[in-house]
SETORLUM-331590 format. One record per residue (C-alpha): y, z, x; residue number from 1. Coordinates in steps of 0.02 Angstrom, whole numbers, plus 50000, padded with zeros to 5 digits. Each point is the difference from the previous one (the first is absolute). Example, Ala and Ser with C-alpha at 12.3 -4.5 7.8 and 13.67 -1.06 7.14 Angstrom:
BEGIN
R     c2     c3     c1    i
R  49775  50390  50615    1
R  50172  49967  50069    2
***
This chain:
BEGIN
R     c2     c3     c1    i
R  59173  47346  54332    1
R  49859  50056  50105    2
R  50096  50028  50173    3
R  49947  49875  50169    4
R  49969  50158  50088    5
R  49861  50034  49877    6
R  49920  49834  49988    7
R  49978  49985  50198    8
R  49927  50169  50006    9
R  49875  49927  49881   10
R  49977  49828  50076   11
R  49962  50099  50169   12
R  49858  50132  49915   13
R  49920  49868  49880   14
R  49823  49955  50067   15
R  49976  49802  49907   16
R  49805  50054  49987   17
R  50007  50183  49945   18
R  50119  49912  49862   19
R  49883  49844  49931   20
R  49847  50100  50045   21
R  50062  50099  49832   22
R  49977  49839  49899   23
R  49879  49909  50086   24
R  49846  49998  50096   25
R  50043  49938  50174   26
R  49854  49949  50123   27
R  50034  49990  50188   28
R  50015  49821  50074   29
R  50012  50019  50188   30
R  50191  50084  50025   31
R  50032  49986  49831   32
R  49938  50012  49825   33
R  49957  49878  49879   34
R  49966  50010  49793   35
R  49996  49911  49819   36
R  50160  49957  49968   37
R  50047  50145  49858   38
R  50149  49853  49930   39
R  49851  49873  49955   40
R  49828  49980  49959   41
R  49894  49937  50141   42
R  49836  49992  50110   43
R  50048  49983  50156   44
R  50116  50127  50079   45
R  50157  49949  50036   46
R  50135  50139  50011   47
R  50017  50057  50162   48
R  50104  50171  50082   49
R  50036  49990  50160   50
R  50056  50187  50073   51
R  50080  49959  50156   52
R  50124  49900  49898   53
R  50014  50086  49845   54
R  49966  49872  49883   55
R  49893  49926  49883   56
R  49944  49818  49938   57
R  49938  49965  49843   58
R  49947  49790  50049   59
R  49939  49981  49823   60
R  50150  50054  49893   61
R  50139  49968  50136   62
R  50067  50167  50006   63
R  50015  50107  50152   64
R  50130  50123  50093   65
R  49998  50176  50040   66
R  49943  50163  49926   67
R  50151  49994  49864   68
R  49971  49831  49969   69
R  49813  50025  49956   70
R  50052  50157  49888   71
R  50131  49918  49908   72
R  49891  49843  49970   73
R  49834  50099  49971   74
R  50076  50112  49890   75
R  50147  49925  49929   76
R  50139  50104  50063   77
R  50150  49951  50056   78
R  50074  50025  50176   79
R  50074  50212  49974   80
R  49832  50042  49883   81
R  49905  49918  50157   82
R  50089  50099  50124   83
R  50003  50186  49901   84
R  49809  49966  49965   85
R  49969  49996  50199   86
R  50106  50130  50017   87
R  49893  50133  49890   88
R  49870  49921  50084   89
R  50055  50042  50180   90
R  50103  50147  49971   91
R  50158  49929  50032   92
R  50137  50086  49927   93
R  50117  49870  49897   94
R  50183  49999  50034   95
R  50124  49919  49872   96
R  50154  49936  50030   97
R  50138  49998  49835   98
R  49985  49849  49910   99
R  50147  49939  49861  100
R  49960  50035  49820  101
R  49995  49805  49990  102
R  49877  49988  50128  103
R  49892  50156  49914  104
R  49996  49919  49815  105
R  49939  49849  50092  106
R  49817  50072  50047  107
R  49860  49893  49937  108
R  49915  50037  49839  109
R  49840  49998  50094  110
R  50052  50144  50100  111
R  50066  50067  49840  112
R  49823  49995  49912  113
R  49893  50096  50133  114
R  50154  50120  50007  115
R  49975  50021  49798  116
R  49806  50018  50016  117
R  50012  50137  50130  118
R  50110  50090  49879  119
R  49891  49973  49854  120
R  49851  50080  50103  121
R  50061  50140  50049  122
R  50069  50016  49835  123
R  49834  49985  49931  124
R  49913  50119  50139  125
R  50161  50136  49954  126
R  49956  49999  49822  127
R  49793  50029  50042  128
R  50039  50145  50117  129
R  50154  50090  49941  130
R  49996  49977  49794  131
R  49908  50101  49897  132
R  49931  49846  49909  133
R  49942  49926  50141  134
R  49908  50138  50079  135
R  49925  50022  49831  136
R  49959  49831  49956  137
R  50013  49866  50156  138
R  49929  50118  50121  139
R  49873  50068  49922  140
R  49928  49842  49967  141
R  49988  49960  50170  142
R  49912  50143  50050  143
R  49892  49996  49836  144
R  49951  49830  50103  145
R  49956  50101  50158  146
R  50169  49930  50093  147
R  50046  50153  50111  148
R  50202  50013  50065  149
R  49984  49908  50156  150
R  49913  49847  49904  151
R  50156  50016  49878  152
R  50105  50002  50126  153
R  49921  49851  50096  154
R  50010  49878  49858  155
R  50176  50063  49955  156
R  49944  50029  49830  157
R  50114  50051  49854  158
R  50040  50028  49812  159
R  50109  49930  49884  160
R  50079  50129  49887  161
R  49999  49973  49788  162
R  50149  49946  49956  163
R  50114  49831  49984  164
R  50124  50016  50152  165
R  49936  50133  50123  166
R  50008  49880  50151  167
R  50147  49887  49938  168
R  50111  50168  49970  169
R  49961  50051  50171  170
R  50030  49832  50073  171
R  50156  49970  49910  172
R  50060  50170  50054  173
R  49988  49952  50187  174
R  50078  49835  49970  175
R  49845  49867  50010  176
R  50051  49840  49912  177
R  49916  50001  49811  178
R  49986  49801  50017  179
R  49891  50022  50180  180
R  49905  50154  49905  181
R  49958  49851  49877  182
R  49947  49874  50146  183
R  49897  50127  50080  184
R  49877  50028  49840  185
R  50049  50184  49985  186
R  50093  49971  49829  187
R  49976  49895  49863  188
R  50147  49926  49865  189
R  49950  49992  49823  190
R  50081  49886  49872  191
R  50150  50082  49979  192
R  50043  49999  50163  193
R  49962  50207  50057  194
R  49909  50049  50172  195
R  49853  50111  49995  196
R  49860  50065  50127  197
R  49865  49874  50017  198
R  49871  50133  50048  199
R  49990  50167  49887  200
R  49881  50135  49978  201
R  49888  49920  50139  202
R  49924  50051  50151  203
R  50048  49866  50154  204
R  49933  49909  50139  205
R  50116  49920  50104  206
R  49958  49825  50096  207
R  50039  49979  50185  208
R  50053  49849  50114  209
R  49904  50000  50155  210
R  50154  50077  50094  211
R  49988  50154  49860  212
R  50149  49955  49900  213
R  49974  50039  49817  214
R  49995  49816  49915  215
R  49927  50053  49823  216
R  49917  50128  49884  217
R  49844  50029  49898  218
R  50015  50122  49860  219
R  49847  50057  49912  220
R  50026  50086  49813  221
R  49915  50171  49996  222
R  49999  50008  49798  223
R  49888  49888  49865  224
R  50129  49893  49925  225
R  49920  49853  49940  226
R  50162  49903  49985  227
R  50032  50037  50193  228
R  49893  49906  50148  229
R  49930  50126  50114  230
R  50083  49904  50142  231
R  50163  49929  50035  232
R  50072  49924  50142  233
R  50162  49956  50081  234
R  50045  49819  49967  235
R  50018  49874  50130  236
R  50161  50002  50094  237
R  50093  49947  50154  238
R  49894  50108  50109  239
R  49854  50014  49906  240
R  49851  49879  49951  241
R  49853  50066  49935  242
R  49910  49853  50065  243
R  50031  50029  50172  244
R  49986  50202  50003  245
R  49846  50103  50033  246
R  49992  50186  49959  247
R  49968  50113  50129  248
R  49994  49864  50120  249
R  50155  50087  50093  250
R  49916  50195  50001  251
R  49837  49903  50068  252
R  50022  49873  50090  253
R  49963  50091  50183  254
R  49855  50034  49918  255
R  49940  49823  49952  256
R  50052  49958  50177  257
R  49890  50116  50087  258
R  49840  49986  49885  259
R  50021  49813  49977  260
R  49960  50005  49820  261
R  50107  50019  49849  262
R  49925  50079  49851  263
R  50061  49926  49823  264
R  50035  50082  49866  265
R  50075  49961  49832  266
R  50138  50148  49950  267
R  50110  50131  50091  268
R  49892  50157  49945  269
R  49850  49906  50080  270
R  50108  50003  50180  271
R  50056  50171  49973  272
R  49822  50052  49986  273
R  49916  49915  50137  274
R  50160  50072  50127  275
R  49957  50161  49945  276
R  49813  49962  50025  277
R  50053  49965  50180  278
R  49980  49808  49969  279
R  50162  49936  50043  280
R  49967  49809  50027  281
R  50023  49966  49813  282
R  50118  49896  49891  283
R  50038  49944  49818  284
R  50046  49850  49925  285
R  50097  50117  49864  286
R  49901  49925  49862  287
R  50050  49813  50013  288
R  49873  49863  50085  289
R  49999  50004  50162  290
R  50123  49850  50076  291
R  49987  49893  50152  292
R  50165  50093  50049  293
R  49897  50149  49995  294
R  49851  49931  50092  295
R  50096  49934  50142  296
R  50079  50202  50000  297
R  49848  50060  50058  298
R  49947  49896  50119  299
R  50155  50043  50108  300
R  49890  50153  50016  301
R  49815  49935  49981  302
R  49881  49878  49963  303
R  49881  50124  49895  304
R  50011  50061  49846  305
R  49911  50110  49887  306
R  50009  49980  49805  307
R  49964  50139  49924  308
R  49928  49991  49800  309
R  50005  50104  49866  310
R  49823  50013  49911  311
R  50041  49898  49841  312
R  49936  49832  50017  313
R  50140  49918  49902  314
R  50122  50037  50122  315
R  49893  49934  50139  316
R  49986  49836  49912  317
R  50208  50007  49988  318
R  50009  50033  50198  319
R  49869  49887  50070  320
R  50141  49832  49987  321
R  50150  50116  50086  322
R  49855  50035  50162  323
R  49967  49810  49989  324
R  50183  49972  50061  325
R  49964  50144  50146  326
R  49857  49901  50071  327
R  50105  49833  49991  328
R  50150  50094  50099  329
R  49870  50006  50118  330
R  49974  50201  50016  331
R  49805  50077  49992  332
R  49968  50070  49846  333
R  49889  50162  49948  334
R  49967  50069  49827  335
R  49958  50198  49948  336
R  49958  50029  49819  337
R  50035  50160  49934  338
R  49863  50090  49887  339
R  50045  49979  49802  340
R  50145  50038  49944  341
R  50070  50066  50161  342
R  50161  49941  50090  343
R  50045  50042  50193  344
R  50117  50148  49911  345
R  49870  50074  49911  346
R  49835  49975  50105  347
R  50109  50059  50178  348
R  50038  50163  49894  349
R  49829  50023  49924  350
R  49891  49999  50158  351
R  50132  50060  50148  352
R  50059  49911  50148  353
R  49837  50003  50101  354
R  49891  49918  49859  355
R  50133  49891  49953  356
R  50015  49931  50176  357
R  49796  49989  50015  358
R  49997  49893  49839  359
R  50128  49873  50052  360
R  49904  49978  50186  361
R  49855  49989  49903  362
R  50023  49896  49853  363
R  50103  49863  50066  364
R  49936  49819  49991  365
R  50064  49827  50035  366
R  50072  49923  49852  367
R  49905  49840  49997  368
R  49838  50114  50007  369
R  50071  50111  49868  370
R  50059  49842  49886  371
R  49843  49905  50016  372
R  49888  50169  49932  373
R  50130  50012  49879  374
R  49985  49824  49922  375
R  49793  50009  50041  376
R  49974  50165  49878  377
R  50127  49929  49870  378
R  49888  49836  49997  379
R  49811  50050  50006  380
R  49886  49886  49974  381
R  50122  49860  49911  382
R  50003  49862  50095  383
R  50177  49935  49920  384
R  50090  50151  50040  385
R  49923  50012  50174  386
R  50051  49844  50025  387
R  50183  50031  49948  388
R  49990  50180  50124  389
R  49957  49880  50141  390
R  50150  49900  49975  391
R  50116  50144  49991  392
R  49905  50081  50171  393
R  50023  49819  50086  394
R  50179  49989  49942  395
R  50043  50167  50091  396
R  49937  49958  50160  397
R  50082  49829  50011  398
R  50173  50115  49999  399
R  49947  50055  50144  400
R  50105  49906  50139  401
R  49868  50047  50146  402
R  49834  49879  49990  403
R  49894  50108  50114  404
R  50034  50129  49869  405
R  49947  49887  49841  406
R  49867  49957  50100  407
R  49926  50181  50001  408
R  50036  50024  49847  409
R  49928  49863  49924  410
R  49834  50060  50087  411
R  50004  50183  49925  412
R  50045  49924  49812  413
R  49839  49884  50032  414
R  49893  50151  50040  415
R  50086  50101  49860  416
R  49994  49874  49879  417
R  49810  49935  50056  418
R  50096  49824  49973  419
R  49973  49869  50169  420
R  50146  49978  50117  421
R  50014  49803  49969  422
R  50047  50040  49823  423
R  50129  50125  50049  424
R  50095  49871  50135  425
R  49993  49875  49891  426
R  50111  50090  49859  427
R  50109  50085  50132  428
R  50039  49823  50091  429
R  50019  49912  49835  430
R  50144  50151  49971  431
R  50064  49976  50193  432
R  50027  49816  49970  433
R  50101  50027  49847  434
R  50110  50117  50070  435
R  50011  49890  50141  436
R  50067  49845  49912  437
R  50117  50125  49884  438
R  50061  50047  50187  439
R  50018  49822  50035  440
R  50101  49948  49841  441
R  50108  50136  50018  442
R  50034  49931  50183  443
R  50038  49831  49964  444
R  50121  50024  49848  445
R  50092  50128  50138  446
R  49996  49855  50138  447
R  50046  49856  49872  448
R  50152  50135  49947  449
R  50043  50023  50199  450
R  49994  49819  50041  451
R  50128  49958  49872  452
R  50117  50147  50034  453
R  49964  49951  50191  454
R  50046  49813  49949  455
R  50174  50047  49894  456
R  50056  50097  50151  457
R  49980  49863  50115  458
R  50094  49872  49893  459
R  50134  50098  50002  460
R  50007  50024  50182  461
R  49965  49814  50036  462
R  50067  49863  49919  463
R  49866  49876  50085  464
R  49819  50036  50038  465
R  49976  50083  50162  466
R  49831  50088  50024  467
R  50013  50034  50196  468
R  50160  50082  49953  469
R  49915  50147  49915  470
R  49872  50021  50151  471
R  50148  49999  50127  472
R  50089  50132  49889  473
R  49850  50100  49989  474
R  49960  49993  50191  475
R  50199  50032  50049  476
R  49973  50167  49888  477
R  49844  50065  50078  478
R  50099  49981  50188  479
R  50138  50088  49938  480
R  49889  50133  49932  481
R  49915  50001  50175  482
R  50164  50015  50079  483
R  50019  50171  49901  484
R  49830  50062  50015  485
R  50031  49999  50191  486
R  50173  50065  49991  487
R  49927  50125  49885  488
R  49848  50057  50101  489
R  50061  49960  50173  490
R  50200  50011  50000  491
R  50018  50106  50160  492
R  49865  49932  50108  493
R  50025  49938  50168  494
R  49983  49808  50037  495
R  50024  49999  50186  496
R  50174  49997  50010  497
R  50061  50063  49813  498
R  49937  50062  49844  499
R  49922  49890  49879  500
R  50144  50036  49863  501
R  50131  49940  50136  502
R  49871  49822  50060  503
R  49999  49971  49789  504
R  50175  50036  49970  505
R  50054  49890  50147  506
R  49874  49838  49942  507
R  50044  50011  49837  508
R  50173  50026  49992  509
R  50033  49828  49945  510
R  49851  49988  49856  511
R  50057  50033  49819  512
R  49869  50090  49894  513
R  49938  49955  49835  514
R  49935  50135  49934  515
R  50144  50123  49944  516
R  49894  50161  50041  517
R  49926  49953  50179  518
R  50186  49947  50031  519
R  50066  50163  49946  520
R  49873  50100  50111  521
R  50042  49883  50146  522
R  50182  50010  49979  523
R  49975  50169  49990  524
R  49928  50023  50154  525
R  50116  49879  50083  526
R  50152  50099  49938  527
R  49940  50195  50060  528
R  49937  49924  50166  529
R  50151  49930  50038  530
R  50078  50185  49971  531
R  49852  50071  50086  532
R  49923  50059  49878  533
R  49818  50004  49968  534
R  49931  49925  49840  535
R  49818  50038  49950  536
R  49880  50015  49850  537
R  50045  50178  49953  538
R  50195  49948  49998  539
R  49947  49847  49890  540
R  49916  50112  49889  541
R  50156  50110  49973  542
R  50113  49895  49982  543
R  49947  49827  49972  544
R  49969  49908  49798  545
R  49866  50023  49907  546
R  49916  49829  50073  547
R  50043  50055  50178  548
R  49900  50156  49961  549
R  49857  49901  49938  550
R  50015  49870  50145  551
R  50009  50107  50122  552
R  49845  50110  49937  553
R  49893  49855  49992  554
R  50035  49940  50182  555
R  49989  50152  50079  556
R  49828  50049  49918  557
R  49858  49950  50100  558
R  49854  49935  49875  559
R  49845  49963  50124  560
R  49989  50090  50167  561
R  49881  49919  50154  562
R  49834  50090  50014  563
R  49990  50088  50159  564
R  49811  49958  50019  565
R  50049  49821  50024  566
R  50053  50054  50176  567
R  49902  50147  50025  568
R  49820  49941  49954  569
R  50017  49813  49992  570
R  50150  49980  50155  571
R  50105  49891  49882  572
R  50168  50038  50056  573
R  50134  49943  49856  574
R  50176  50025  50071  575
R  50144  50131  49905  576
R  50134  49922  49942  577
R  50121  50101  50125  578
R  49910  49920  50140  579
R  50043  49809  49944  580
R  50157  50054  49940  581
R  50119  49888  50081  582
R  49889  49838  49964  583
R  49990  50062  49816  584
R  50187  50021  50004  585
R  50037  49835  50079  586
R  49879  49898  49901  587
R  50069  50057  49838  588
R  50183  49968  50041  589
R  49931  49822  50046  590
R  49908  49974  49846  591
R  50135  50067  49894  592
R  50114  49876  50091  593
R  49892  49856  49956  594
R  49952  50052  49837  595
R  50204  50015  49960  596
R  50036  49802  50077  597
R  49862  49945  49889  598
R  50089  50065  49864  599
R  50169  49942  50049  600
R  49929  49810  50021  601
R  49911  50013  49793  602
R  50173  50058  49958  603
R  50081  49854  50100  604
R  49883  49866  49919  605
R  50042  50055  49844  606
R  50179  49978  50060  607
R  49965  49823  50068  608
R  49922  49955  49820  609
R  50148  50086  49883  610
R  50130  49892  50117  611
R  49875  49833  49994  612
R  49992  50005  49794  613
R  50185  50031  50005  614
R  50048  49838  50121  615
R  50078  50123  50142  616
R  49941  49908  50143  617
R  50106  50100  50127  618
R  49931  50167  49934  619
R  49832  49916  49994  620
R  50026  49935  50225  621
R  50065  50202  50022  622
R  49844  50077  49940  623
R  49886  49868  50071  624
R  50093  50064  50162  625
R  49963  50186  49978  626
R  49824  49956  49942  627
R  49982  49929  50189  628
R  50060  50155  50055  629
R  49889  50093  49912  630
R  49850  49900  50024  631
R  50036  50026  50191  632
R  50014  50181  49992  633
R  49836  50017  49892  634
R  49903  49911  50129  635
R  50061  50118  50135  636
R  49956  50155  49921  637
R  49834  49900  49959  638
R  49985  49988  50179  639
R  50021  50174  50032  640
R  49878  50060  49878  641
R  49866  49864  50026  642
R  50034  49925  49837  643
R  49963  49811  49943  644
R  50132  49921  49896  645
R  50032  49836  49929  646
R  50118  49887  50106  647
***
């Protein structure tokens, strides 16, 4: 078990901007940073990092917390895994405390899979460098491909020995669980129940996640056995989903961010060869069709993608559909077409680093122009084929989310294909209208389901129709929320002769909180204040429940900042919250009490109706008296707030 001392040291050294920048491209926004959500697909940034408070908040998914929480959410790590990851990043020595055998056995299966994949990586690397078979076959192959030792080490390449159980025997000898070996996809079980190594007699390409952990392997056959596939890959596991992974992104993410461009190629060796040619901003989809998740992964680091096509015409046509997905994801796409019968691996080795760089720079063209030229050449003078090609090209333009970019591409396509813009615009608008109608049908269906669900919930909560009750309930929620927001941000601020926390505790002493999480935070402030201790966001992030942490990050993360130009340029003074804190706190207390009284009045009306139905006239009279008292309280609070209420 990791010691408290180690955890505190990690928390003291960690820089949340530095940590999150390893996974997301952050842009400064005032004193804070923002980015597109790494958890949801979105067009407008709703992911915020607040360095002064050491937190992040993703408003699109609701996730939030400190650097440890981010690593846990983003990488799917457990708490100890996240601590170890950050400790390694910041050079903190991990001190551990002894745990019982029972606790040790309860370590998560997920953590065990990561450990096993790390063991397998080391085993394959050792087989490559330290065995005669590995050196004569595996290492020779890599060097024939032009990979130097530094590159082989960088990508942690390895070799799987011929033979059925080399890896399994080594793992079992070191007390690794055979069942976990099977779940990790490192071994296979035959019909007779016997297990053997999945990879045998092949060179090994480890696949890493963004934090550098090995999550899968690709293995290439070196012989010419027609009964065996050229490549075999790890199966999907709890830690590996091939649709979410991009080969080479771990090694190239910083270069992608710095160059603001990502080259997309097909295979492992293409990525490695481009690194050898000093082109490090490159990834591969590992032979699978590009997925939305992979596109979203690229967009965390850049909005510009350059796709490298082999000279094979059939391969180009097959890849066009995947590029349409990139356009739909809001990325800018360029294309580089390599010479006939060349791929990035062969061509970079053929012409050398300098010539390869020059070729990439001079042969990149935007995708729409490339597609228009391709279809135009294929259509020739055939009017039917030309009409079909126009529809194909306009179909790609319709996928682009930005209307300005769509307009520019329509103009360029019109000139390139020598066809009037109105014709292209008519076809484009037809496709856009069809897509809009489709989305409206989906929204209407979703809205119908939502309304049915809400009606069912309401029917469970109330025995009689009371539309106003929901409105009051919502208003109470927002006033409770504002109370907690003020506490989290200004608890220690002075209000004349007392602190804001003391003022709120005194004024709301007899006001019950209806929201459990808000109540938990409020009562934690109260109990610790009575003990003379300070409760702040850092304490709640460390000790609160997951729901509490979510609320805290949301309420202390500012989404908007007042432009300094208002005051400096336009001489418009907009008071900052600390300047009017007394009025904010007093108004919030009065509004919360006002809404609570209204909620009590509605509850009391229900009791009056129930008593009337049951003929319990004494209860009716008692509740009527209570209603009159509540009504007087409502009018008094309304007068303070300047609100007109019905008599």
